[in-house]
C-alpha positions as CSV (number, residue, x, y, z in Angstrom):
1,M,-2.0,34.3,8.9
2,Q,-3.2,33.9,5.3
3,F,-1.6,32.8,2.1
4,S,-1.7,36.3,0.8
5,D,0.9,36.7,3.4
6,L,3.1,34.3,2.0
7,G,3.6,36.0,-1.2
8,L,2.1,34.3,-3.3
9,I,0.9,35.3,-6.8
10,P,-2.9,36.1,-7.8
11,E,-2.9,32.8,-9.5
12,L,-2.1,30.4,-7.0
13,L,-4.4,32.4,-4.6
14,K,-7.3,32.1,-6.9
15,A,-6.6,28.6,-7.1
16,V,-6.2,28.1,-3.5
17,A,-9.6,30.0,-2.8
18,E,-11.7,27.9,-5.4
19,Q,-10.4,24.4,-2.8
20,G,-11.6,26.5,0.2
21,Y,-8.2,27.4,1.9
22,T,-7.7,30.6,3.7
23,A,-5.1,29.7,5.8
24,P,-1.7,27.9,5.6
25,T,-0.8,25.1,7.9
26,P,2.2,25.3,9.4
27,V,4.6,23.8,7.7
28,Q,3.6,25.6,4.8
29,A,3.8,28.7,6.1
30,Q,7.5,27.8,7.4
31,A,8.5,26.2,4.5
32,I,6.9,28.5,1.0
33,P,9.0,31.8,2.2
34,L,11.9,29.1,2.3
35,I,11.7,27.9,-0.9
36,L,10.2,30.7,-3.0
37,A,13.8,32.3,-1.7
38,G,15.8,29.9,-3.3
39,R,16.8,28.0,-0.4
40,D,17.1,24.1,0.0
41,V,15.2,22.6,2.4
42,M,15.1,19.2,4.5
43,A,11.0,19.7,6.3
44,A,9.8,17.0,8.9
45,A,6.2,17.3,9.6
46,Q,3.3,15.1,10.4
47,T,1.4,13.1,7.9
48,G,-2.0,15.1,6.7
49,T,-0.8,18.6,7.4
50,G,-0.6,19.9,3.5
51,K,3.4,18.9,3.1
52,T,2.7,18.3,-0.6
53,A,1.0,22.3,-1.1
54,A,3.9,23.8,0.8
55,F,6.1,22.5,-2.5
56,T,3.9,22.5,-5.0
57,L,2.7,26.2,-4.6
58,P,6.2,27.7,-4.7
59,I,7.8,25.5,-7.3
60,L,4.6,26.7,-9.7
61,Q,5.6,30.0,-8.7
62,L,9.1,30.0,-9.6
63,L,8.4,28.5,-13.0
64,K,5.8,30.6,-13.8
65,P,7.9,33.4,-15.8
66,L,8.6,30.1,-17.7
67,A,5.3,29.5,-18.5
68,N,4.0,29.4,-22.4
69,T,1.3,28.3,-24.6
70,S,3.9,27.2,-27.8
71,T,3.4,24.2,-29.2
72,S,7.0,23.4,-29.7
73,P,8.5,20.6,-27.3
74,A,11.7,22.3,-26.6
75,R,9.8,25.2,-25.5
76,H,8.8,22.8,-22.6
77,P,11.8,21.0,-21.1
78,V,11.5,19.4,-17.8
79,R,12.6,22.0,-15.0
80,A,11.3,20.5,-12.0
81,L,11.4,17.1,-11.1
82,I,9.2,15.1,-8.2
83,L,9.8,11.5,-7.0
84,A,7.7,9.6,-5.1
85,P,8.1,5.9,-3.5
86,T,4.3,4.3,-4.9
87,R,2.5,4.9,-7.3
88,E,-0.6,6.3,-5.6
89,L,1.5,9.3,-4.4
90,A,2.9,10.3,-7.1
91,A,-0.3,10.2,-8.8
92,Q,-1.9,12.4,-5.8
93,V,0.9,15.0,-6.0
94,E,0.3,15.2,-10.1
95,E,-3.2,16.1,-9.3
96,S,-2.4,18.7,-6.6
97,V,-0.4,20.1,-9.6
98,R,-3.2,20.6,-11.4
99,V,-5.2,21.7,-8.9
100,Y,-2.6,24.4,-7.7
101,G,-1.7,25.2,-11.5
102,A,-4.6,25.5,-12.7
103,H,-4.4,29.1,-14.0
104,I,-1.0,29.1,-15.0
105,P,-0.2,27.4,-18.3
106,L,2.7,25.3,-17.4
107,R,2.4,21.5,-18.6
108,H,2.9,18.5,-16.0
109,A,3.0,14.9,-16.2
110,V,3.1,11.5,-13.9
111,V,4.8,8.3,-14.7
112,Y,5.2,5.7,-12.9
113,G,5.3,1.6,-13.3
114,G,2.4,-1.0,-13.8
115,V,0.9,0.7,-16.7
116,D,1.6,0.6,-20.3
117,M,4.5,2.8,-21.5
118,D,3.8,3.5,-24.7
119,P,1.0,6.9,-23.8
120,Q,3.8,8.1,-21.2
121,M,6.3,8.5,-23.8
122,E,4.1,10.4,-26.2
123,V,2.9,12.5,-23.3
124,L,6.4,13.3,-22.7
125,R,7.9,14.1,-26.2
126,Q,5.5,17.0,-26.3
127,G,7.5,18.2,-23.1
128,V,6.4,18.8,-19.6
129,E,7.5,21.3,-16.9
130,I,6.8,19.3,-14.0
131,L,7.3,16.2,-13.8
132,V,5.9,13.7,-10.8
133,A,7.5,10.1,-11.2
134,T,8.7,6.9,-9.5
135,P,12.6,6.3,-9.8
136,G,12.0,2.7,-11.4
137,R,9.9,4.2,-14.5
138,L,11.6,7.4,-14.8
139,L,14.9,5.5,-15.2
140,D,12.9,3.4,-17.7
141,H,12.3,6.4,-19.7
142,V,16.1,7.9,-19.3
143,H,16.6,4.3,-21.4
144,Q,14.3,4.7,-23.8
145,R,15.5,8.3,-24.4
146,T,12.4,9.8,-23.9
147,V,12.8,12.4,-20.9
148,N,15.7,14.9,-20.3
149,L,17.0,16.0,-17.4
150,S,19.4,18.0,-18.3
151,Q,17.1,21.2,-17.5
152,V,15.7,20.2,-13.8
153,A,16.4,23.4,-11.4
154,I,14.2,21.9,-8.8
155,L,14.7,18.2,-7.7
156,V,11.9,17.1,-4.5
157,L,12.1,13.6,-3.1
158,D,8.4,13.1,-1.7
159,E,8.7,10.6,1.6
160,A,11.9,11.0,2.0
161,D,12.7,8.6,4.6
162,R,11.4,5.8,2.0
163,M,13.0,7.6,-0.5
164,L,16.0,7.3,0.9
165,D,16.3,4.0,2.0
166,M,18.1,1.0,0.8
167,G,15.7,0.0,-1.8
168,F,15.7,3.2,-3.4
169,L,19.4,4.7,-3.3
170,P,20.4,2.9,-6.1
171,D,18.1,4.6,-8.3
172,I,18.6,8.1,-6.6
173,R,22.1,8.0,-6.7
174,R,21.8,7.1,-11.1
175,L,18.8,9.8,-11.2
176,L,21.9,12.3,-9.4
177,E,24.1,12.2,-11.8
178,L,21.8,13.0,-14.8
179,L,20.7,16.3,-12.7
180,P,22.6,19.5,-13.3
181,P,24.9,20.4,-10.4
182,R,23.6,23.6,-9.7
183,R,19.2,22.9,-8.5
184,Q,17.2,23.5,-5.6
185,N,16.6,20.5,-3.3
186,L,13.4,19.5,-1.5
187,L,12.5,16.7,1.0
188,F,9.8,16.7,2.6
189,S,8.7,13.6,4.6
190,A,6.6,12.6,7.9
191,T,9.8,10.9,9.8
192,F,14.0,11.5,9.4
193,S,15.6,9.1,11.1
194,E,19.5,10.0,11.6
195,D,20.8,8.1,9.2
196,I,19.1,9.4,6.4
197,V,19.8,13.0,7.7
198,R,23.2,12.1,7.3
199,L,23.0,10.9,3.6
200,A,20.7,13.8,2.5
201,S,23.2,16.5,3.8
202,T,25.3,15.0,1.3
203,F,23.7,16.6,-1.7
204,L,21.7,19.1,0.2
205,N,23.6,22.3,0.1
206,N,23.5,24.1,3.3
207,P,19.6,23.4,4.1
208,A,16.5,25.3,5.5
209,R,14.8,22.7,8.4
210,V,11.3,23.1,9.0
211,Q,10.1,21.0,12.0
212,V,6.6,21.8,12.6
213,A,6.7,18.9,15.4
214,P,8.5,16.4,17.1
215,R,10.7,14.3,14.6
216,N,8.6,10.8,14.3
217,A,5.4,12.2,16.6
218,P,2.2,11.0,15.1
219,A,-0.8,13.4,14.9
220,D,-2.3,14.4,18.3
221,L,-5.8,13.9,16.7
222,V,-5.1,10.4,16.6
223,R,-6.1,7.5,19.4
224,Q,-3.5,4.6,19.5
225,V,-4.9,1.8,21.3
226,V,-2.8,-1.9,21.3
227,F,-4.6,-5.0,21.7
228,P,-2.8,-8.2,23.1
229,V,-4.2,-10.7,20.5
230,D,-3.4,-14.2,20.6
231,S,-1.8,-14.6,16.5
232,T,-4.0,-17.1,15.6
233,L,-7.1,-15.0,16.8
234,K,-6.4,-11.0,15.0
235,R,-8.6,-12.1,12.2
236,A,-11.6,-12.9,14.8
237,L,-10.6,-9.9,16.8
238,L,-10.7,-8.0,14.1
239,E,-14.3,-8.8,12.9
240,H,-15.2,-8.2,16.6
241,L,-14.3,-5.0,16.3
242,L,-16.2,-4.5,13.1
243,T,-18.8,-5.4,14.2
244,T,-19.1,-4.2,17.5
245,R,-17.5,-0.7,17.2
246,G,-19.7,0.4,13.9
247,M,-16.1,0.7,12.0
248,R,-17.7,1.4,8.8
249,Q,-14.4,2.4,7.1
250,V,-11.1,0.9,7.8
251,L,-7.6,1.1,6.5
252,V,-5.7,-1.9,7.6
253,F,-2.1,-2.9,7.6
254,T,-0.4,-6.4,7.1
255,A,3.2,-7.2,6.6
256,T,3.2,-8.8,3.3
257,K,1.2,-9.2,0.1
258,I,0.4,-12.9,0.6
259,G,-1.0,-11.6,4.0
260,A,-3.0,-8.9,2.3
261,N,-4.5,-11.3,0.0
262,R,-5.6,-13.7,2.4
263,L,-6.8,-11.6,4.9
264,A,-8.8,-9.5,2.5
265,R,-10.2,-13.1,1.3
266,A,-11.6,-14.1,4.4
267,L,-13.1,-11.6,5.4
268,E,-14.9,-11.6,2.1
269,R,-16.1,-15.2,3.1
270,D,-17.1,-14.0,6.3
271,G,-19.5,-10.9,5.3
272,F,-17.5,-7.9,5.2
273,Q,-16.8,-6.2,1.9
274,A,-12.8,-5.8,1.6
275,V,-10.2,-5.5,-1.1
276,A,-6.6,-5.9,-0.9
277,L,-4.1,-3.1,-1.9
278,H,-0.2,-3.8,-3.2
279,S,2.0,-3.7,-5.6
280,D,1.2,-6.9,-7.3
281,R,-1.9,-5.8,-8.8
282,T,-2.4,-3.7,-11.7
283,Q,-2.8,0.0,-11.4
284,A,-6.4,-0.3,-12.6
285,Q,-7.2,-2.9,-9.6
286,R,-5.6,-0.7,-7.3
287,E,-7.8,2.7,-8.9
288,Q,-10.9,0.6,-8.5
289,A,-10.1,-0.5,-5.3
290,L,-8.8,2.8,-3.7
291,A,-12.1,4.8,-5.7
292,D,-14.0,1.8,-4.0
293,F,-13.2,2.9,-0.5
294,K,-13.1,6.5,-0.9
295,A,-16.6,6.0,-2.0
296,G,-17.7,3.7,0.6
297,K,-18.5,0.8,-1.3
298,I,-15.6,-0.8,0.1
299,R,-15.7,-1.4,3.9
300,V,-12.1,-2.9,5.0
301,L,-8.9,-1.9,2.3
302,V,-6.6,-4.4,3.0
303,A,-2.6,-2.8,2.4
304,T,1.0,-3.2,2.7
305,D,3.3,-0.5,3.7
306,I,4.6,0.5,0.4
307,A,1.1,0.7,-1.4
308,G,-0.6,2.8,1.6
309,R,2.2,4.9,1.9
310,G,0.8,8.7,1.2
311,L,-3.0,7.4,0.5
312,D,-4.9,10.5,1.7
313,I,-8.2,9.3,2.1
314,E,-10.1,12.2,3.7
315,E,-12.0,11.6,7.1
316,L,-10.5,8.0,7.2
317,P,-12.0,7.0,10.7
318,H,-9.7,4.3,11.7
319,V,-6.6,2.5,10.8
320,V,-5.3,-1.0,12.2
321,N,-2.4,-2.5,12.1
322,F,-3.0,-5.9,11.7
323,E,0.8,-6.8,12.1
324,I,3.2,-4.6,13.8
325,P,5.8,-2.8,11.6
326,H,9.5,-3.8,12.3
327,H,10.5,-0.7,11.4
328,P,9.2,2.3,13.9
329,E,8.6,5.1,11.3
330,D,6.7,3.0,9.8
331,Y,4.0,3.0,12.5
332,V,3.7,6.8,12.2
333,H,3.3,6.4,8.3
334,R,0.3,4.0,8.5
335,I,-1.7,5.7,11.9
336,G,-0.8,9.0,10.1
337,R,-3.4,7.9,6.6
338,T,-6.2,8.5,9.8
339,G,-6.6,12.2,12.2
340,R,-5.8,14.6,9.0
341,A,-6.9,18.1,8.3
342,G,-7.6,18.9,11.7
343,M,-10.0,15.1,12.2
344,E,-9.8,12.6,14.8
345,G,-9.6,9.3,14.4
346,E,-8.2,6.0,15.8
347,A,-5.1,3.7,14.8
348,Y,-5.7,0.2,17.1
349,S,-2.3,-2.0,16.9
350,F,-2.8,-6.1,17.1
351,V,0.0,-6.9,18.8
352,A,1.1,-10.4,19.5
353,P,3.7,-12.1,22.3
354,E,6.4,-12.4,19.7
355,E,5.6,-8.5,18.7
356,E,6.1,-7.0,21.9
357,K,9.9,-6.0,20.7
358,Y,8.5,-4.4,17.6
359,L,6.3,-2.7,19.5
360,A,8.8,-1.5,22.3
361,A,10.8,0.2,19.6
362,I,8.1,2.1,18.8
363,E,7.4,3.5,22.1
364,R,11.1,4.3,22.5
365,L,10.6,6.2,19.2
366,L,7.3,8.2,20.0
367,K,9.0,8.7,23.7
368,R,5.9,7.3,25.5
369,S,3.9,4.6,25.9
370,I,0.8,3.4,23.7
371,P,-2.4,2.5,26.1
372,R,-3.2,-1.1,26.1
373,E,-6.9,-2.8,26.0
374,V,-7.4,-6.3,26.9
375,L,-10.5,-8.2,25.4
376,P,-10.1,-11.9,27.7
377,E,-11.4,-14.3,24.6
378,F,-9.3,-12.7,22.4
379,A,-5.8,-12.2,24.7
380,P,-2.6,-14.6,24.9
381,G,-3.7,-17.6,26.7
382,S,-7.5,-17.3,26.7
383,R,-10.0,-20.1,26.7
384,S,-11.9,-18.1,23.6
385,P,-14.2,-19.7,21.3
386,A,-12.4,-19.5,18.4
387,R,-10.1,-21.9,20.0
388,A,-12.2,-23.9,22.7
389,H,-14.4,-25.7,20.2
390,R,-11.4,-27.6,19.2
391,D,-10.6,-28.6,22.7
392,P,-11.8,-32.2,23.8
393,A,-11.4,-30.8,27.8
394,H,-13.8,-28.3,26.9
395,R,-16.4,-30.7,25.1
396,E,-16.4,-32.5,28.0
397,R,-16.8,-29.9,30.3
398,R,-19.7,-28.6,28.0
399,G,-21.4,-31.7,28.5
400,D,-20.7,-33.3,24.8
401,S,-20.1,-36.7,24.3
402,P,-15.8,-36.6,22.9
403,S,-15.9,-38.0,19.3
404,P,-14.7,-41.7,18.8
405,P,-11.7,-42.6,17.4
406,F,-11.8,-42.9,14.1
407,K,-11.2,-46.3,12.8
408,T,-10.8,-47.5,9.1
409,P,-14.0,-49.7,8.2
410,S,-13.1,-53.4,7.7
411,R,-13.8,-54.8,4.6
412,A,-16.4,-58.0,4.4
413,P,-14.4,-60.7,2.0
414,E,-15.9,-60.7,-1.4
415,A,-18.0,-63.9,-2.7
416,P,-16.0,-66.4,-5.1
417,R,-17.3,-65.1,-8.6
418,P,-19.6,-67.4,-10.8
419,A,-17.5,-69.8,-13.4
420,E,-17.7,-68.4,-16.8
421,P,-19.0,-70.7,-19.2
422,G,-15.9,-72.0,-20.9
423,G,-13.5,-71.3,-18.0
424,P,-13.2,-72.4,-14.6
425,S,-13.8,-69.1,-12.0
426,S,-10.1,-69.8,-10.2
427,A,-8.5,-69.3,-13.7
428,P,-5.4,-66.5,-13.2
429,L,-6.9,-62.8,-13.9
430,H,-4.1,-62.8,-17.3
431,F,-5.8,-65.9,-18.5
432,H,-8.9,-64.4,-19.2
433,R,-7.5,-61.1,-20.0
434,R,-6.4,-63.3,-23.3
435,R,-9.1,-65.2,-23.8
436,R,-10.8,-62.1,-24.1
437,E,-8.4,-60.5,-26.6
438,Q,-8.2,-63.8,-28.3
439,R,-11.8,-64.0,-29.0
440,P,-13.0,-63.5,-32.7
441,V,-14.4,-60.5,-33.8
442,P,-18.1,-59.6,-34.5
443,A,-19.3,-60.2,-38.0
444,L,-20.7,-56.3,-38.2
445,L,-17.1,-54.9,-38.1
446,G,-15.4,-57.8,-40.5
447,G,-14.6,-60.5,-38.0
448,V,-15.8,-64.6,-37.7
449,P,-19.6,-64.7,-36.4
450,I,-19.7,-65.3,-32.5
451,K,-22.2,-69.0,-32.0
452,K,-23.9,-68.8,-29.5
453,P,-23.4,-71.7,-26.7
């Protein structure tokens, strides 16, 4: 099948060809005709299979009859709203709209937090037909009355499982109240839990389901490996793999922002180019970190789940779960950063004994076990060099003399001070202070001259 078989207009076919694509991916082949027909769609597909183009291309075609070159903002109301959970994903979606809409005069913009609102307000006041946004920043603009959503005809929730998670649900509900009741709704994601499916069904109108792979399945081209490891030796294991396996570009996931910062700093101290990517960094810092990583200037990008969601890095060879996610669906999203667009990749998971329960939940979701690779020097309970050098028994076996116990050195008694002229040495300290205070001030400072004995 070719893109021309999907009923796309010439302007879109030209833009697709300019990007070097000729054949649609399975999710594009199934979703594009349904969206062009005006159906609500719930699509589940593996990460890296072209979900973004699957909704971007038909949206551009549906809005093409309304495209115009007028300078009046009233002629450019928001007609398509695309919500994304992170700034990085929102920026990537807007880039897709720009690329594929290069030959269609539709205005588009992206708004997200972490940057100044004023430039965004100026763009919105000029009018845009396609708006990509994160929910929180979009509500900020709603409160500032810089955006009007009363004419939205198409709503897209990208990475819908995260968007409809409890943390985003209140913002989503507030935004839904601002939209016209009659609209087309599209949900795209790599994973859908049963709870998310039930929640989405409350505002989707008889949706068509697109599922091009088993639900919650990782990409087939990703080789998954579990490394049992003592929790105190995870960084040592990561540095060992970086050194011995030629890992030149690695995306490492941690559970917290503090953990990401600590790991990145420690890797830098040990000679590995590393940088942290999380929501506490400014947008400029995040963009610079991502750009350096894509350009090969940074070897290790340490990210949290929210920052790493939706990252599109071409030919990324390695993903490392430094800490196992507590939600099994997040595992699918993490390892989906590699093995994209037909390229093979590897996903390593460092599992400490206390994390086995999370690994078991992931394997239940995948309905299969993940192969283990045991490195004895890092496995739980091992006599590793990292631990042994602090063990006195190990030093004795190695022939080193044990360190003597630490004792506070005793201080020799001070010799008595010689007697000062005019007073005994045994005088109390406060007496000497009083004597010094009562001494006359030199004549140079306006006092009585001092006579030397």
